[in-house]
VOMIRO-935504 format. One line per 2 residues: number of its first residue (from 1); their letters; for each residue x, y, z of N, C-alpha, C. Coordinates in nm, 2 decimals. Layout:
BEGIN
NUM = A = X,Y,Z,X,Y,Z,X,Y,Z; ...
//
This chain:
BEGIN
1 = MR = 0.09,-0.13,0.01,0.00,-0.01,0.01,0.09,0.12,-0.01; 0.07,0.18,-0.10,0.10,0.35,-0.06,0.08,0.40,0.05
3 = DL = 0.23,0.51,0.08,0.19,0.56,0.18,0.08,0.69,0.24; 0.04,0.74,0.09,-0.06,0.83,0.01,-0.19,0.77,0.10
5 = EI = -0.20,0.62,0.05,-0.32,0.55,0.07,-0.33,0.55,0.26; -0.21,0.49,0.30,-0.27,0.50,0.45,-0.33,0.56,0.46
7 = KE = -0.27,0.75,0.44,-0.37,0.86,0.53,-0.49,0.85,0.50; -0.51,0.84,0.36,-0.61,0.91,0.28,-0.77,0.77,0.32
9 = NI = -0.70,0.63,0.36,-0.80,0.51,0.42,-0.84,0.57,0.55; -0.74,0.60,0.63,-0.74,0.63,0.77,-0.86,0.77,0.79
11 = LF = -0.87,0.86,0.68,-0.94,0.93,0.71,-1.09,0.90,0.62; -1.05,0.84,0.53,-1.18,0.77,0.46,-1.29,0.72,0.57
13 = QL = -1.21,0.59,0.62,-1.29,0.49,0.78,-1.33,0.64,0.88; -1.23,0.69,0.92,-1.31,0.78,1.00,-1.43,0.90,0.98
15 = DM = -1.44,0.91,0.84,-1.53,0.99,0.76,-1.68,0.94,0.77; -1.64,0.80,0.73,-1.76,0.72,0.76,-1.82,0.64,0.86
17 = CW = -1.74,0.68,1.01,-1.74,0.68,1.13,-1.85,0.77,1.15; -1.76,0.90,1.11,-1.84,1.06,1.15,-1.99,1.05,1.11
19 = QL = -2.00,1.04,0.95,-2.12,1.03,0.91,-2.25,0.99,1.01; -2.22,0.83,1.03,-2.34,0.80,1.14,-2.31,0.83,1.26
21 = YL = -2.23,0.91,1.29,-2.23,0.95,1.44,-2.33,1.08,1.42; -2.33,1.15,1.31,-2.41,1.25,1.31,-2.54,1.19,1.30
23 = YH = -2.55,1.12,1.22,-2.72,1.05,1.20,-2.76,1.00,1.28; -2.66,0.94,1.39,-2.72,0.95,1.54,-2.72,0.99,1.61
25 = TN = -2.69,1.15,1.62,-2.73,1.20,1.66,-2.79,1.36,1.69; -2.79,1.37,1.50,-2.90,1.44,1.48,-3.01,1.50,1.53
27 = NL = -3.10,1.44,1.60,-3.25,1.47,1.67,-3.19,1.48,1.80; -3.08,1.41,1.84,-3.08,1.35,2.00,-3.09,1.49,2.09
29 = EE = -3.23,1.44,2.18,-3.28,1.51,2.28,-3.23,1.51,2.43; -3.18,1.60,2.51,-3.17,1.58,2.69,-3.21,1.51,2.75
31 = EE = -3.37,1.46,2.72,-3.45,1.33,2.79,-3.39,1.26,2.76; -3.36,1.18,2.62,-3.30,1.04,2.57,-3.18,1.02,2.58
33 = AL = -3.09,1.16,2.59,-2.96,1.10,2.60,-2.96,1.05,2.74; -3.02,1.15,2.87,-2.96,1.06,2.96,-3.03,0.96,3.03
35 = WA = -3.13,0.95,2.94,-3.26,0.79,3.00,-3.13,0.69,3.02; -3.16,0.59,3.10,-3.11,0.50,3.12,-3.17,0.37,3.15
37 = FN = -3.14,0.27,3.05,-3.22,0.13,3.07,-3.25,0.06,3.21; -3.12,0.10,3.29,-3.16,0.00,3.46,-3.12,0.16,3.51
39 = SM = -3.09,0.12,3.68,-3.03,0.22,3.78,-2.86,0.19,3.76; -2.83,0.04,3.67,-2.65,0.04,3.71,-2.61,0.09,3.61
41 = VL = -2.66,0.11,3.52,-2.55,0.20,3.38,-2.45,0.26,3.40; -2.37,0.30,3.32,-2.28,0.43,3.35,-2.35,0.54,3.28
43 = QI = -2.37,0.62,3.36,-2.40,0.71,3.36,-2.33,0.88,3.41; -2.44,0.98,3.34,-2.39,1.07,3.38,-2.51,1.17,3.50
45 = RK = -2.48,1.22,3.58,-2.56,1.23,3.70,-2.56,1.35,3.79; -2.69,1.40,3.78,-2.70,1.52,3.80,-2.70,1.54,3.97
47 = QD = -2.57,1.61,4.06,-2.52,1.63,4.14,-2.55,1.77,4.18; -2.59,1.78,4.32,-2.59,1.90,4.42,-2.51,2.03,4.31
49 = DG = -2.37,1.97,4.32,-2.23,2.06,4.27,-2.21,2.08,4.16; -2.33,2.00,4.05,-2.31,2.01,3.92,-2.27,1.88,3.89
51 = WS = -2.23,1.75,3.82,-2.25,1.66,3.74,-2.13,1.53,3.79; -2.20,1.44,3.80,-2.05,1.33,3.83,-2.09,1.25,3.72
53 = ID = -1.97,1.18,3.70,-1.94,1.05,3.55,-1.91,0.97,3.59; -2.00,0.85,3.61,-1.99,0.68,3.69,-1.82,0.68,3.56
55 = WP = -1.75,0.59,3.65,-1.67,0.49,3.58,-1.67,0.37,3.62; -1.63,0.25,3.54,-1.65,0.16,3.53,-1.55,0.06,3.58
57 = ES = -1.59,0.02,3.74,-1.47,-0.09,3.81,-1.42,-0.21,3.70; -1.52,-0.26,3.64,-1.49,-0.39,3.52,-1.61,-0.33,3.37
59 = ES = -1.57,-0.38,3.27,-1.67,-0.36,3.17,-1.72,-0.52,3.19; -1.79,-0.57,3.25,-1.93,-0.66,3.28,-2.04,-0.65,3.19
61 = YG = -2.08,-0.71,3.16,-2.20,-0.71,3.09,-2.32,-0.74,3.20; -2.30,-0.72,3.31,-2.38,-0.70,3.42,-2.46,-0.54,3.43
63 = IG = -2.36,-0.45,3.40,-2.41,-0.34,3.42,-2.47,-0.27,3.31; -2.53,-0.34,3.19,-2.59,-0.32,3.10,-2.56,-0.22,3.04
65 = PS = -2.62,-0.13,2.91,-2.58,-0.06,2.80,-2.56,0.04,2.94; -2.45,0.16,2.89,-2.43,0.25,2.90,-2.54,0.38,2.89
67 = SI = -2.60,0.53,2.92,-2.64,0.62,2.88,-2.58,0.64,2.72; -2.74,0.73,2.66,-2.59,0.84,2.55,-2.50,0.89,2.60
69 = AW = -2.58,0.98,2.71,-2.48,1.10,2.75,-2.36,1.06,2.78; -2.34,0.92,2.87,-2.20,0.89,2.91,-2.14,0.84,2.80
71 = IM = -2.20,0.81,2.74,-2.14,0.71,2.58,-2.10,0.89,2.50; -2.16,0.99,2.50,-2.10,1.10,2.42,-1.98,1.16,2.57
73 = WH = -1.99,1.13,2.65,-1.88,1.20,2.75,-1.75,1.11,2.76; -1.79,1.00,2.74,-1.67,0.86,2.69,-1.57,0.95,2.51
75 = II = -1.65,1.00,2.47,-1.62,1.01,2.34,-1.50,1.10,2.36; -1.56,1.24,2.42,-1.51,1.36,2.47,-1.41,1.31,2.55
77 = YW = -1.40,1.18,2.63,-1.27,1.20,2.73,-1.17,1.13,2.64; -1.17,1.01,2.52,-1.06,0.97,2.46,-1.00,1.07,2.34
79 = WS = -1.08,1.11,2.30,-1.07,1.20,2.20,-0.98,1.34,2.25; -1.03,1.40,2.35,-0.95,1.52,2.41,-0.81,1.40,2.49
81 = TA = -0.82,1.31,2.56,-0.71,1.27,2.61,-0.58,1.19,2.47; -0.65,1.18,2.37,-0.58,1.11,2.25,-0.49,1.23,2.22
83 = LD = -0.59,1.38,2.18,-0.49,1.49,2.13,-0.40,1.55,2.23; -0.45,1.54,2.39,-0.32,1.57,2.50,-0.22,1.44,2.50
85 = CN = -0.26,1.38,2.47,-0.14,1.26,2.49,-0.07,1.26,2.39; -0.08,1.29,2.25,0.00,1.27,2.15,0.04,1.38,2.10
87 = FG = -0.01,1.49,2.11,-0.01,1.61,2.00,-0.01,1.74,2.13; 0.02,1.68,2.25,0.04,1.77,2.39,0.10,1.76,2.49
89 = EG = 0.05,1.82,2.59,0.15,1.80,2.72,0.12,1.67,2.78; 0.01,1.58,2.76,0.01,1.49,2.80,-0.04,1.46,2.98
91 = TL = -0.11,1.59,3.00,-0.15,1.61,3.18,-0.25,1.56,3.23; -0.30,1.51,3.08,-0.47,1.58,3.10,-0.50,1.41,3.17
93 = KK = -0.60,1.46,3.24,-0.66,1.32,3.33,-0.86,1.33,3.35; -0.88,1.22,3.33,-1.04,1.20,3.33,-1.11,1.27,3.40
95 = ED = -1.05,1.27,3.53,-1.12,1.41,3.59,-1.11,1.55,3.57; -1.05,1.56,3.46,-1.03,1.68,3.40,-1.12,1.72,3.31
97 = IP = -1.20,1.61,3.27,-1.26,1.61,3.14,-1.44,1.62,3.22; -1.47,1.69,3.24,-1.61,1.74,3.28,-1.71,1.73,3.17
99 = WP = -1.87,1.67,3.24,-2.00,1.67,3.15,-1.97,1.75,3.13; -2.03,1.83,2.96,-2.03,1.96,2.90,-2.17,2.02,2.97
101 = RS = -2.24,1.96,3.05,-2.40,2.00,3.10,-2.49,2.04,3.03; -2.49,1.99,2.92,-2.58,1.95,2.82,-2.59,1.85,2.69
103 = IE = -2.65,1.80,2.63,-2.62,1.75,2.52,-2.57,1.84,2.40; -2.66,1.97,2.37,-2.66,2.03,2.28,-2.45,2.07,2.29
105 = KA = -2.40,2.11,2.44,-2.32,2.15,2.41,-2.19,2.00,2.42; -2.24,1.88,2.48,-2.16,1.74,2.43,-2.13,1.76,2.33
107 = KA = -2.28,1.79,2.22,-2.24,1.77,2.05,-2.10,1.86,2.06; -2.13,1.95,2.06,-2.05,2.07,2.04,-1.90,2.01,2.04
109 = AV = -1.91,1.98,2.16,-1.78,1.93,2.23,-1.74,1.85,2.15; -1.76,1.76,2.11,-1.74,1.59,2.01,-1.68,1.69,1.87
111 = NL = -1.80,1.77,1.81,-1.77,1.82,1.68,-1.63,1.91,1.66; -1.60,1.98,1.78,-1.50,2.06,1.81,-1.34,1.96,1.84
113 = LH = -1.39,1.86,1.87,-1.26,1.76,1.90,-1.23,1.65,1.77; -1.31,1.64,1.68,-1.35,1.55,1.55,-1.26,1.69,1.46
115 = DK = -1.27,1.83,1.50,-1.19,1.86,1.36,-1.05,1.92,1.39; -1.08,1.89,1.55,-0.88,1.89,1.58,-0.85,1.83,1.51
117 = WV = -0.86,1.67,1.57,-0.84,1.56,1.55,-0.81,1.53,1.38; -0.90,1.57,1.24,-0.92,1.57,1.17,-0.76,1.64,1.06
119 = AK = -0.76,1.75,1.16,-0.65,1.87,1.12,-0.51,1.77,1.16; -0.55,1.73,1.29,-0.36,1.67,1.29,-0.37,1.54,1.21
121 = LN = -0.43,1.46,1.15,-0.45,1.37,1.10,-0.40,1.45,0.94; -0.41,1.54,0.91,-0.39,1.60,0.75,-0.24,1.66,0.77
123 = DL = -0.23,1.72,0.86,-0.08,1.78,0.86,0.05,1.66,0.90; -0.02,1.52,0.96,0.10,1.46,0.96,0.14,1.40,0.83
125 = SD = 0.33,1.37,0.79,0.35,1.32,0.71,0.35,1.20,0.74; 0.44,1.10,0.58,0.38,0.97,0.58,0.49,0.89,0.68
127 = TD = 0.58,0.98,0.71,0.71,0.94,0.77,0.64,0.96,0.95; 0.52,1.07,0.99,0.48,1.11,1.08,0.38,0.95,1.10
129 = YK = 0.32,0.93,0.97,0.19,0.81,1.07,0.29,0.70,1.07; 0.40,0.66,1.04,0.48,0.52,1.05,0.57,0.53,1.14
131 = SK = 0.60,0.66,1.20,0.68,0.63,1.36,0.60,0.62,1.47; 0.65,0.64,1.62,0.60,0.66,1.68,0.61,0.76,1.79
133 = QY = 0.66,0.90,1.73,0.63,0.98,1.79,0.51,1.04,1.79; 0.41,1.03,1.77,0.25,1.05,1.81,0.18,0.96,1.84
135 = SK = 0.23,0.87,1.84,0.18,0.70,1.93,0.17,0.71,2.08; 0.16,0.82,2.18,0.18,0.79,2.28,0.04,0.73,2.41
137 = WP = -0.08,0.72,2.37,-0.18,0.72,2.41,-0.28,0.67,2.30; -0.38,0.55,2.33,-0.36,0.45,2.43,-0.27,0.36,2.41
139 = LE = -0.24,0.37,2.26,-0.14,0.27,2.20,0.05,0.29,2.22; 0.14,0.27,2.31,0.28,0.26,2.30,0.35,0.21,2.24
141 = DR = 0.47,0.28,2.15,0.53,0.18,2.11,0.44,0.11,1.96; 0.38,0.16,1.91,0.31,0.07,1.78,0.31,0.23,1.72
143 = SF = 0.26,0.19,1.59,0.30,0.32,1.47,0.20,0.42,1.50; 0.21,0.53,1.46,0.08,0.67,1.48,-0.03,0.57,1.38
145 = VD = -0.01,0.49,1.29,-0.13,0.42,1.17,-0.26,0.36,1.32; -0.17,0.28,1.37,-0.23,0.16,1.47,-0.30,0.25,1.59
147 = TA = -0.27,0.38,1.62,-0.31,0.50,1.69,-0.50,0.53,1.61; -0.44,0.58,1.52,-0.56,0.63,1.44,-0.66,0.57,1.39
149 = LW = -0.58,0.41,1.34,-0.71,0.32,1.35,-0.81,0.26,1.46; -0.72,0.26,1.56,-0.78,0.23,1.73,-0.87,0.36,1.71
151 = LN = -0.85,0.47,1.70,-0.92,0.55,1.75,-1.08,0.55,1.66; -1.06,0.54,1.54,-1.15,0.49,1.39,-1.23,0.38,1.50
153 = GE = -1.18,0.30,1.55,-1.23,0.17,1.60,-1.35,0.21,1.72; -1.29,0.28,1.81,-1.37,0.31,1.89,-1.44,0.42,1.88
155 = LM = -1.43,0.49,1.82,-1.57,0.56,1.75,-1.67,0.48,1.65; -1.62,0.42,1.63,-1.73,0.33,1.51,-1.81,0.25,1.63
157 = KN = -1.75,0.19,1.75,-1.81,0.13,1.88,-1.87,0.19,1.96; -1.85,0.31,2.00,-1.91,0.48,2.06,-2.06,0.45,1.97
159 = VA = -2.04,0.48,1.82,-2.14,0.54,1.75,-2.25,0.41,1.73; -2.22,0.31,1.76,-2.31,0.18,1.73,-2.40,0.21,1.87
161 = EI = -2.31,0.22,2.01,-2.41,0.22,2.10,-2.48,0.35,2.11; -2.44,0.43,2.07,-2.55,0.53,2.09,-2.66,0.51,1.98
163 = GY = -2.64,0.45,1.87,-2.78,0.39,1.78,-2.84,0.29,1.87; -2.80,0.22,1.92,-2.85,0.10,1.97,-2.90,0.16,2.11
165 = GR = -2.84,0.28,2.16,-2.91,0.31,2.30,-3.07,0.42,2.24; -3.06,0.41,2.15,-3.18,0.53,2.05,-3.28,0.43,2.01
167 = FL = -3.21,0.29,2.01,-3.36,0.21,2.01,-3.37,0.11,2.13; -3.33,0.12,2.20,-3.32,0.08,2.36,-3.46,0.20,2.40
169 = YA = -3.43,0.31,2.39,-3.52,0.43,2.40,-3.66,0.41,2.38; -3.65,0.40,2.23,-3.76,0.43,2.15,-3.82,0.28,2.14
171 = TC = -3.82,0.18,2.18,-3.88,0.06,2.27,-3.92,0.06,2.37; -3.84,0.13,2.50,-3.89,0.11,2.64,-3.98,0.21,2.68
173 = TK = -3.96,0.33,2.60,-4.04,0.39,2.67,-4.20,0.44,2.59; -4.20,0.40,2.49,-4.35,0.37,2.45,-4.44,0.29,2.55
//
């Protein structure tokens, strides 16, 4: 595969995932995003002093599907962390990444992170993609190609979870 094809394929795959993300979040509203299938799911929870974000002790099937709001926060978390660790200071912790306080603000945050990530991908040379220079999180000691492909896979997984959450909400709240 030619070097140019690597970048083009990564961007093509990311765009496919992104189009599906936009489809699933286009008319997503607050009530649906915060809805939980049961009380054990990973959730964004309103508290007196703001919002708390659940963090799983394990990823067992027993907790059930996460709320869409939590999945949106999770996208914000890993994209922010990937940008910070691979292209920034690398000091960001999950506690530093708050819930944006509404689904509309979460959508805006995800859109901004997407645009920053795409700009980084476009700025990289073929040599950068093959090197480990920009691959510090979540995959150390791998080429940046692997990091970019991981992120595409993570986005697709999260988008599928958002779509599944919307199916559950539509059928369980009627």
